[in-house]
TORPA-4810 file (N, C-alpha, C, O; in nm, 3 decimals):
<nodes>
NODE_1_1.164_0.295_1.372_1.050_0.310_1.359_1.021_0.326_1.179_1.085_0.424_1.140_M
NODE_2_0.953_0.266_1.075_0.889_0.300_0.953_0.796_0.292_0.803_0.688_0.232_0.798_K
NODE_3_0.824_0.323_0.751_0.672_0.375_0.710_0.712_0.244_0.650_0.821_0.187_0.662_K
NODE_4_0.544_0.184_0.545_0.599_0.115_0.461_0.461_0.169_0.382_0.367_0.201_0.455_I
NODE_5_0.440_0.183_0.217_0.425_0.226_0.103_0.392_0.037_0.022_0.482_-0.046_0.011_E
NODE_6_0.286_0.019_-0.010_0.228_-0.019_-0.068_0.167_-0.022_-0.226_0.059_-0.080_-0.243_A
NODE_7_0.219_0.025_-0.317_0.123_0.005_-0.402_0.016_-0.092_-0.488_0.046_-0.068_-0.604_I
NODE_8_-0.070_-0.168_-0.489_-0.150_-0.275_-0.525_-0.269_-0.248_-0.578_-0.315_-0.137_-0.604_I
NODE_9_-0.326_-0.375_-0.598_-0.477_-0.359_-0.644_-0.572_-0.351_-0.596_-0.583_-0.436_-0.508_R
NODE_10_-0.651_-0.292_-0.606_-0.814_-0.238_-0.545_-0.840_-0.371_-0.471_-0.833_-0.384_-0.348_P
NODE_11_-0.877_-0.487_-0.574_-0.972_-0.594_-0.554_-0.886_-0.621_-0.397_-0.938_-0.648_-0.288_F
NODE_12_-0.727_-0.601_-0.433_-0.672_-0.714_-0.292_-0.627_-0.645_-0.145_-0.528_-0.675_-0.077_K
NODE_13_-0.743_-0.529_-0.115_-0.778_-0.438_-0.054_-0.752_-0.498_0.052_-0.653_-0.474_0.121_L
NODE_14_-0.859_-0.604_0.085_-0.950_-0.689_0.210_-0.860_-0.777_0.251_-0.821_-0.779_0.368_D
NODE_15_-0.794_-0.908_0.104_-0.699_-0.986_0.179_-0.572_-0.917_0.219_-0.512_-0.986_0.300_E
NODE_16_-0.508_-0.801_0.189_-0.408_-0.697_0.235_-0.422_-0.702_0.410_-0.351_-0.759_0.493_V
NODE_17_-0.554_-0.611_0.428_-0.591_-0.586_0.551_-0.582_-0.648_0.663_-0.521_-0.635_0.769_K
NODE_18_-0.667_-0.729_0.606_-0.689_-0.916_0.699_-0.539_-0.937_0.759_-0.530_-0.941_0.881_D
NODE_19_-0.392_-0.953_0.661_-0.269_-0.977_0.627_-0.287_-0.954_0.707_-0.295_-1.048_0.786_A
NODE_20_-0.321_-0.742_0.791_-0.176_-0.693_0.876_-0.265_-0.728_0.956_-0.218_-0.802_1.041_L
NODE_21_-0.405_-0.703_0.971_-0.438_-0.705_1.168_-0.357_-0.861_1.158_-0.253_-0.824_1.213_D
NODE_22_-0.338_-0.971_1.135_-0.293_-1.107_1.142_-0.171_-1.062_1.247_-0.174_-1.102_1.363_Q
NODE_23_-0.083_-0.994_1.207_0.058_-0.897_1.165_0.010_-0.807_1.336_0.097_-0.729_1.376_T
NODE_24_-0.060_-0.815_1.384_-0.082_-0.662_1.527_-0.077_-0.524_1.428_-0.010_-0.441_1.490_D
NODE_25_-0.117_-0.473_1.313_-0.099_-0.378_1.224_-0.244_-0.348_1.210_-0.309_-0.381_1.111_V
NODE_26_-0.297_-0.277_1.326_-0.403_-0.234_1.331_-0.494_-0.141_1.220_-0.601_-0.159_1.162_H
NODE_27_-0.381_-0.019_1.222_-0.463_0.077_1.127_-0.378_0.108_1.047_-0.270_0.063_1.085_G
NODE_28_-0.367_0.186_0.916_-0.387_0.190_0.774_-0.419_0.339_0.722_-0.523_0.397_0.755_M
NODE_29_-0.310_0.404_0.626_-0.403_0.502_0.511_-0.409_0.418_0.341_-0.329_0.368_0.263_T
NODE_30_-0.542_0.441_0.348_-0.526_0.415_0.218_-0.572_0.497_0.138_-0.674_0.556_0.173_V
NODE_31_-0.506_0.532_-0.008_-0.519_0.664_-0.156_-0.522_0.588_-0.232_-0.440_0.499_-0.256_S
NODE_32_-0.656_0.623_-0.297_-0.682_0.632_-0.457_-0.558_0.666_-0.585_-0.554_0.779_-0.632_E
NODE_33_-0.493_0.594_-0.618_-0.410_0.681_-0.725_-0.402_0.566_-0.822_-0.443_0.451_-0.831_V
NODE_34_-0.334_0.648_-0.886_-0.288_0.590_-1.103_-0.188_0.537_-1.075_-0.138_0.524_-0.964_K
NODE_35_-0.142_0.491_-1.206_-0.006_0.489_-1.213_0.030_0.365_-1.348_-0.044_0.282_-1.402_G
NODE_36_0.119_0.385_-1.360_0.165_0.274_-1.475_0.291_0.235_-1.499_0.396_0.279_-1.455_Y
NODE_37_0.279_0.189_-1.538_0.472_0.068_-1.529_0.482_-0.033_-1.642_0.475_0.000_-1.761_G
NODE_38_0.498_-0.151_-1.600_0.507_-0.258_-1.766_0.429_-0.327_-1.788_0.451_-0.436_-1.841_R
NODE_39_0.308_-0.284_-1.754_0.112_-0.318_-1.802_0.120_-0.197_-1.848_0.003_-0.158_-1.847_T
NODE_40_0.179_-0.121_-1.884_0.158_0.021_-2.017_-0.063_0.045_-1.969_-0.117_0.034_-1.859_G
NODE_41_-0.124_0.077_-2.101_-0.196_0.171_-2.151_-0.349_0.091_-2.123_-0.334_0.024_-2.021_G
NODE_42_-0.430_0.081_-2.154_-0.495_-0.025_-2.166_-0.605_0.056_-2.252_-0.668_0.157_-2.221_K
NODE_43_-0.609_-0.023_-2.369_-0.705_0.054_-2.518_-0.828_0.034_-2.486_-0.883_-0.069_-2.446_A
NODE_44_-0.895_0.203_-2.518_-1.085_0.218_-2.433_-1.129_0.291_-2.565_-1.088_0.383_-2.636_M
NODE_45_-1.295_0.152_-2.558_-1.403_0.243_-2.684_-1.483_0.360_-2.653_-1.588_0.354_-2.590_L
NODE_46_-1.448_0.434_-2.685_-1.575_0.541_-2.635_-1.638_0.544_-2.800_-1.574_0.534_-2.905_Y
NODE_47_-1.767_0.560_-2.783_-1.891_0.547_-2.942_-1.819_0.669_-3.015_-1.824_0.788_-2.985_P
NODE_48_-1.757_0.611_-3.109_-1.663_0.627_-3.207_-1.514_0.675_-3.259_-1.468_0.714_-3.366_G
NODE_49_-1.451_0.647_-3.094_-1.328_0.649_-3.092_-1.260_0.563_-3.036_-1.312_0.500_-2.944_A
NODE_50_-1.189_0.549_-3.057_-1.058_0.473_-2.998_-0.970_0.530_-2.925_-0.880_0.580_-2.993_E
NODE_51_-0.950_0.556_-2.730_-0.846_0.617_-2.650_-0.744_0.509_-2.601_-0.779_0.401_-2.552_Y
NODE_52_-0.647_0.540_-2.614_-0.547_0.488_-2.443_-0.550_0.567_-2.347_-0.556_0.689_-2.361_V
NODE_53_-0.546_0.485_-2.202_-0.563_0.542_-2.079_-0.380_0.432_-2.018_-0.321_0.325_-2.002_V
NODE_54_-0.382_0.566_-2.013_-0.212_0.490_-1.992_-0.217_0.451_-1.807_-0.169_0.344_-1.768_D
NODE_55_-0.262_0.524_-1.735_-0.289_0.489_-1.589_-0.395_0.393_-1.513_-0.511_0.432_-1.498_F
NODE_56_-0.362_0.297_-1.478_-0.364_0.151_-1.411_-0.458_0.229_-1.313_-0.413_0.343_-1.324_V
NODE_57_-0.574_0.237_-1.211_-0.611_0.261_-1.095_-0.583_0.180_-1.021_-0.641_0.073_-1.035_P
NODE_58_-0.479_0.193_-0.906_-0.396_0.138_-0.745_-0.496_0.193_-0.652_-0.592_0.264_-0.680_K
NODE_59_-0.452_0.143_-0.516_-0.444_0.162_-0.374_-0.373_0.151_-0.355_-0.304_0.051_-0.377_L
NODE_60_-0.340_0.267_-0.292_-0.205_0.273_-0.154_-0.193_0.313_-0.069_-0.203_0.435_-0.052_K
NODE_61_-0.159_0.212_0.047_-0.086_0.162_0.167_0.031_0.183_0.171_0.129_0.152_0.103_I
NODE_62_-0.013_0.300_0.355_0.101_0.371_0.444_0.041_0.281_0.556_-0.069_0.228_0.571_E
NODE_63_0.136_0.284_0.615_0.170_0.193_0.774_0.302_0.228_0.807_0.407_0.196_0.751_V
NODE_64_0.277_0.314_0.931_0.442_0.349_1.007_0.442_0.238_1.103_0.335_0.234_1.164_V
NODE_65_0.528_0.142_1.138_0.596_0.033_1.256_0.695_0.009_1.313_0.785_0.082_1.271_V
NODE_66_0.726_-0.053_1.383_0.868_-0.080_1.480_0.928_-0.166_1.440_0.900_-0.285_1.435_L
NODE_67_1.058_-0.087_1.395_1.134_-0.146_1.329_1.162_-0.291_1.330_1.245_-0.323_1.244_D
NODE_68_1.099_-0.423_1.429_1.180_-0.546_1.465_0.975_-0.596_1.401_0.929_-0.702_1.445_D
NODE_69_0.900_-0.522_1.322_0.781_-0.555_1.254_0.796_-0.520_1.136_0.700_-0.566_1.075_Q
NODE_70_0.887_-0.442_1.040_0.934_-0.462_0.901_0.886_-0.585_0.832_0.783_-0.623_0.777_V
NODE_71_1.017_-0.635_0.861_0.992_-0.791_0.750_0.880_-0.901_0.763_0.888_-0.997_0.687_D
NODE_72_0.756_-0.893_0.869_0.645_-0.958_0.857_0.585_-0.864_0.822_0.552_-0.924_0.719_A
NODE_73_0.534_-0.760_0.810_0.397_-0.646_0.771_0.457_-0.613_0.576_0.390_-0.604_0.473_V
NODE_74_0.627_-0.601_0.602_0.648_-0.697_0.432_0.585_-0.762_0.404_0.481_-0.718_0.354_V
NODE_75_0.606_-0.941_0.418_0.608_-1.104_0.362_0.439_-1.062_0.317_0.380_-1.050_0.210_A
NODE_76_0.400_-1.046_0.464_0.223_-1.000_0.494_0.162_-0.958_0.323_0.099_-1.005_0.228_A
NODE_77_0.241_-0.825_0.376_0.167_-0.775_0.231_0.164_-0.777_0.112_0.076_-0.738_0.036_I
NODE_78_0.316_-0.849_0.082_0.311_-0.923_-0.019_0.244_-1.036_-0.036_0.186_-1.041_-0.144_R
NODE_79_0.227_-1.170_0.064_0.190_-1.222_0.008_-0.012_-1.230_-0.060_-0.079_-1.270_-0.155_E
NODE_80_-0.026_-1.160_0.069_-0.218_-1.102_0.006_-0.227_-1.067_-0.064_-0.330_-1.095_-0.125_A
NODE_81_-0.103_-0.944_-0.140_-0.096_-0.871_-0.228_-0.100_-0.953_-0.374_-0.169_-0.902_-0.461_A
NODE_82_-0.037_-1.064_-0.403_0.039_-1.127_-0.474_-0.102_-1.240_-0.611_-0.184_-1.327_-0.579_Y
NODE_83_-0.076_-1.193_-0.728_-0.155_-1.244_-0.790_-0.060_-1.333_-0.887_-0.105_-1.447_-0.894_T
NODE_84_0.026_-1.320_-0.942_0.177_-1.317_-1.047_0.128_-1.297_-1.158_0.115_-1.383_-1.246_G
NODE_85_0.092_-1.165_-1.167_0.091_-1.105_-1.335_0.148_-0.965_-1.267_0.169_-0.933_-1.150_D
NODE_86_0.164_-0.898_-1.392_0.285_-0.813_-1.412_0.141_-0.703_-1.344_0.019_-0.716_-1.351_T
NODE_87_0.203_-0.629_-1.299_0.126_-0.522_-1.224_0.088_-0.555_-1.089_-0.027_-0.510_-1.082_G
NODE_88_0.121_-0.617_-0.957_0.070_-0.663_-0.879_0.129_-0.511_-0.743_0.099_-0.464_-0.634_D
NODE_89_0.224_-0.494_-0.851_0.229_-0.393_-0.758_0.350_-0.352_-0.709_0.437_-0.405_-0.779_G
NODE_90_0.421_-0.252_-0.584_0.569_-0.261_-0.547_0.512_-0.200_-0.369_0.406_-0.156_-0.325_K
NODE_91_0.647_-0.228_-0.310_0.604_-0.267_-0.124_0.746_-0.111_-0.064_0.851_-0.166_-0.032_I
NODE_92_0.751_-0.016_-0.056_0.828_0.051_-0.006_0.874_0.060_0.151_0.785_0.044_0.235_F
NODE_93_1.015_0.087_0.197_1.027_0.087_0.298_1.125_0.187_0.321_1.247_0.191_0.304_V
NODE_94_1.023_0.280_0.373_1.123_0.482_0.462_1.123_0.471_0.558_1.035_0.410_0.620_L
NODE_95_1.261_0.548_0.628_1.270_0.562_0.778_1.175_0.629_0.789_1.124_0.676_0.687_H
NODE_96_1.110_0.659_0.944_1.086_0.792_0.967_1.132_0.807_1.136_1.112_0.740_1.237_V
NODE_97_1.203_0.932_1.104_1.218_1.060_1.200_1.166_0.971_1.369_1.199_0.885_1.451_D
NODE_98_1.015_1.122_1.315_0.945_1.102_1.471_0.797_1.063_1.405_0.755_1.055_1.290_E
NODE_99_0.731_1.040_1.555_0.583_1.044_1.466_0.494_1.090_1.673_0.540_1.082_1.787_A
NODE_100_0.395_1.121_1.631_0.367_1.242_1.727_0.165_1.191_1.720_0.091_1.224_1.627_V
NODE_101_0.131_1.126_1.818_-0.045_1.101_1.857_-0.058_1.260_1.877_0.024_1.324_1.942_R
NODE_102_-0.167_1.316_1.814_-0.205_1.454_1.768_-0.261_1.443_1.950_-0.195_1.501_2.036_I
NODE_103_-0.392_1.359_1.988_-0.467_1.363_2.076_-0.355_1.402_2.223_-0.351_1.506_2.288_R
NODE_104_-0.278_1.284_2.240_-0.233_1.241_2.354_-0.053_1.341_2.371_-0.014_1.381_2.481_T
NODE_105_-0.007_1.354_2.297_0.133_1.424_2.253_0.215_1.385_2.234_0.316_1.454_2.222_N
NODE_106_0.217_1.169_2.214_0.331_1.072_2.306_0.393_1.099_2.158_0.332_1.117_2.053_E
NODE_107_0.516_1.096_2.178_0.565_1.037_2.033_0.704_0.887_2.033_0.739_0.793_2.104_R
NODE_108_0.736_0.947_1.910_0.813_0.846_1.889_0.713_0.648_1.861_0.621_0.613_1.787_G
NODE_109_0.802_0.573_1.965_0.650_0.475_1.901_0.548_0.439_1.984_0.446_0.373_1.965_P
NODE_110_0.608_0.512_2.111_0.395_0.475_2.124_0.359_0.569_2.073_0.243_0.538_2.046_S
NODE_111_0.369_0.637_2.048_0.280_0.675_1.936_0.203_0.610_1.804_0.103_0.663_1.756_A
NODE_112_0.248_0.516_1.763_0.270_0.450_1.645_0.118_0.327_1.728_0.007_0.302_1.681_V
NODE_113_0.167_0.292_1.825_0.101_0.144_1.879_0.022_0.206_1.933_-0.066_0.150_1.999_S
</nodes>
């Protein structure tokens, strides 16, 4: 099993969700996060003063999938989140040692699907 974490632009969430549905991934965790990278900060004007906001709002999507789903899921997220501009985000793939469905105590791949 693998955990896929994707950091994306907030307005791309619906497109990514639809793309995941098409790859038979019907569950995900979404968190509001902030980060910075090559896009840097933004100059903001507050009455009487200018200041720089270093962190840009993003969304972090987390899904756990079977090993044979990884390539399709990564491709789906990448295509759906793509704008071509700096700041489109990143996708990380991590190994998952164990998964347990709390309600039924199912373990391993059956707890994920």
